[in-house]
N, C-alpha and C positions, 0 to 999 in steps of 0.2 A: 480278493484274497488269493485267488488262483494265479493271477498275473504276478503278484509279489512272490509266490512260491516258484513260478517259472523263472523269474528274474534271478532268484537266489540260486536255483539249480544251474542256470546258465553261467552265473558268476563263479560258482564252484568248479564247473567243468573248465572254465577259462583259467582259473588259478592252477588247476591240476595240469592243464596243457602247458602253461608257462613254466611250471616246475619241471615237467618232463623235458622241455626244450632246454632249460638251464642245465639239467643233469647231463643231457647229451653233450652240450657245449663244454661242460666241465670235464667229461670223460675225454673229449677230443683234446682239450688243453693238456690233460695229464699224459695223453698219448704223444703229443707233438711238442709240448713245452720245452722239454730238455733238448730235443732235436733242434729246435729253433735257437735256443741259447747257444748250443754247441756250434752251430753253423755261423752265427754272428761272431762268437768269440774267435773262431778260427780265422775268419776274414780280418778281424781287428788285429789279432796278433801278427798275421802275415803282413798286413799293410804297415802297421806301426814298426815292426822290426825292420822292414825294408827302409822306411824313412829314417829310422835311427842309424842304420848301417851306412846309408849313402851320404849322410850329412857331415861326416867328420873324417879326419885323416886316419890312416891305418893304425897308428900307435894309440890314438885316443879311442878308436872303435874297439881295439883289442882290450884295453883296460876296462872300459865301460862294459864291454861284452862279458868279461870275466866276472865283474861285480854282479851283473844281471843274472848270469848263469848260476852263481853261488846263491843268490836270493831265490831263484827258482828251485834249486835243490832243497833249500830249507822248506819251501812251500810244499814240495812233493813229499817231504818227510813229516808233514803236518806240524812243523815247528812254526806255527803261525805268528807268534810274537816276534821271534827273531827275523822271520821273513818280512814281516811288516816293517820292522826297523831298517832292514837292509834296503827294501824298496823305497822307504822314506829318504834314506841317505842319497839314493840315486835321484829321487824326485826333487831334492833340494838343489841339484846341479842344474839350475835354470839354463835354458838356451840349448839343451841337448834333446835329441830325439828319444834317448833312453830315459830322460826325465819324465816325459809324457807316458811312455810305455810303463815305467815303474808306477806311476800314479794309477794307470789302468789296472795293473796287477794288484796294487794295494786294495783297490776297490773290489776286485775279483775275489781276493782273500776274504773280505768281509762277507761277500755273498756265499762263499764256500762254507763259512762258519754259520750260515743261517741268519746273518745280520742283513736282511734284505733292505730294510729302510736305510741303514747306515751306508750300505753299498750304493743305493740309488742316490743318496745325498752326495756321496763322493764323486760319482759319475757326473751328476748335474753340476758340481763345482768345477769339474774339468771343462764341461761344455760351456760354462759362463766365462772362461778365461780367454779374453780377447787377444792375448799374446800367443796363443796356440793356433797352429794351422787349422783352417776350417775342417779338413778331413778328420782330424782327431776330435774336434768339438762335436761334429755330427755323430761320430761313432759313439762318443761318450753319452750323448743325448739318447741315442737308441738304447744303449745298455742301461742307462738310468731308468728309462721308461720300462724296460723289460724287467728289471729288478723291483721297480716300484709298483708294478701292475697289481699285485695282490695286497700291498700294504699301504698304498697311498690313495688319495681321492681320485676317482676315475676322471673327473673333469680337469683336474690338475694335469694328469698325464696327457689328456687330449690337447689341452692348450699348449703344453710344452712341445708336443710333436707337430703341431700345426705348421711351423715354418718349413718342415721337411716334406710335407705332403704335397704331391703334385709337382709340376715343373720338371726339371731335369736332374734334380738331386739324386745321386746314386743310392741314397738310402730311402727314397720315396716309397718303395714297395714295402719295406720293413716297417716304415712309419705308418703306412696305411693299415697294414695288418695289425699292428699294436693298437692303433686307434680304434679299429673294429672291436678288438678284445675289450678295450676300455669302455666303449659304448655298451657292450653286452654286460659288463660288470655293473654299469650304472642302470641296467634294466632297459636300455634303449635298443631292443632287439631289431627293430625296424631299420634303424640307421646302421647297425652292425651288419645286417643282411645286405643292405644297399652297398656298403663298402666292399664286402666280400664278393658280391655279384659283379661289381665293376672290375675287380681284379681277375675274375675268371675270364672276362672278355678282353682283357688287355694282353696282347701278344708279347709285350716287353716284360711281363712278369715271369720269373723263372718257373719252369714246369712243376717243381716240387712245391713251390709256394702256391701255384694255381690249384694244385691238387688239394692242399690244405684249405684254401679259400672255398673250394667247391663243397668240401665236407662241412665246414663251418657255416657256409651259406644255407645249407640244408637244415642244419641244427637251429639256426636263427630264424628260419622262415616260419612265419606265423600263418 
């Protein structure tokens, strides 16, 4: 009887310890989540805008740029429906860099309105388009995972990110970080800790990301 009580007490303390670790990880995500999203979006917009700019002659760039700027103005004014329509008009102009950028922005508008699942689906749809340059597909995959992290099955996120993890893909570090978050969401703290620890020891990981990895590794450490 005493052994059973000891086991029950041990299990209780383990459950409390797991909950405390999860709470700490949640607090860290609340601290860094928006920062991570902002950093990724900034890179995406910079790269996508440059690709759109360099792909076409001056007159076409000017016209498309004006349309894109007008759509952005609508978004800044929170005219989401009109902005969505404007971005869709640009997105329908297949074969243009602004078309891809408009699709990205349309998905971002969904996220801004709190439609995380719809935004994730829109980004994943971009990522699956074989006619789009790989740089855009990979960026869309990262953004899809980022928006889907809290609203989709964790294993689905992990599987989608797998092609970007490792190797020389420029998004490998972001993919690894998001994969660790997904493992933690699924309750696999050991794997989440392992991934974050490997990022700490990787000199190619940006300093800010290594700092986050260090804090999350401590939170996930059992």
